[in-house]
N, C-alpha and C positions, 0 to 999 in steps of 0.2 A: 638712242633711238631703238636699239634692239630690246632693251629692258622695257621701254614704254610700250612698244608693239606687242611684246610677249604678255605684258600686264593687261593690255586691251583684249587680247585673244582669250586669256584665261578668265579675266574679270575678277572682281572682288565680291564676295558674298558676306556672310556672317563671319567667316574665318579668312584671314589674309593668305589664301592659298597661292595667289600669284607671286608674292614675294618669296614665300617658302619654296615654290617650284623654281623660281629664278635662282635663288641662292643655292639650292641643291644641284641644279644643272651646272652652275658656275663652279661649284666645288668639284664636281665630277670632271669637268674640263681641266681645271687646275691640276687635279691629280694626274691626268693624262699628260699634260704639258710638262710637269716636273719629272715624271717617269721617263718621258722621251728625251728630255734635256740631259738626263743622267746617262743615257745610252749613246748620245750623239754630241760630240764636241762642237760640230759645225752648227748645230741647232741651239746649243746651250745659251750662248750669250744674248744676241739681239732678239731672236725669236721668242725665247723664254720671257724676256722682259716685255716684249710687245704683247704676247698672248696672255701671259699670267697677270701682269700688272695692268696693261692697257685694256685689252678686251675683257678679261674676266673681272678685273677691278671696276671697269665701267659698267659691266652687265649686272654684277651682284650689287646688293645695296644694304649696307648696315644702317644707314640713316632711316630708310623706310621701315626696316625691321624694328628699330628703336621707337619710331613714332607710332607704328601700329601697336606695339606693346603698351605704350602710354595710353593710347585710345582704349584698348581693352581694359586697362586698369581703371581709367576714368569712367568707363561704362559699367563697372562692377562685374566684368566677365573674368573673374579671377581663375576659374577653371580653364577657360579657353587660353588665357594668358600663359598658364603653366604648360599646357599642351603645346602651344606655339613655340615657347622657349625650348622645351625638351625636344620636340620634333625637329626644330631648326638645328640644334646642336648635334643630335644623334644622326639625323639624315645627312647633314653636311659632312660629318666625319666619315660616315659610311660611304658617301659619294666620292670623297677624295680617295679613300682606300680603294674603292671599286675602279675608279679611273686609273689609278696607279697600277693596280693588279692587271687590268685589261691590257695596258701597254706592255707590261712585262710579259704577259702571256703571248701576245701577238709577236713580240720581237725576240722571242727565245730562239 
């Protein structure tokens, strides 16, 4: 529901920005969850599983990402396809790192 609602708020134009946004935000949150779970043994087990796998896993979407890339290829939008793949990977990795660093900075 959270993913669907976020997608409606952002909308889809020529570029699949809603899925990109959702996946980057989910990556940021997973970075925070993992960093915090490493700092707190009480948090580590059940909360990490619930937040990282349950919430973030349900919020982010690889299947939509894959389907949108297929649509871009089928529509001959090869440049947009390359940008979407690169942006998703790079921004996702940067978002995980930023979330991880944020929690480490806050909990020092």
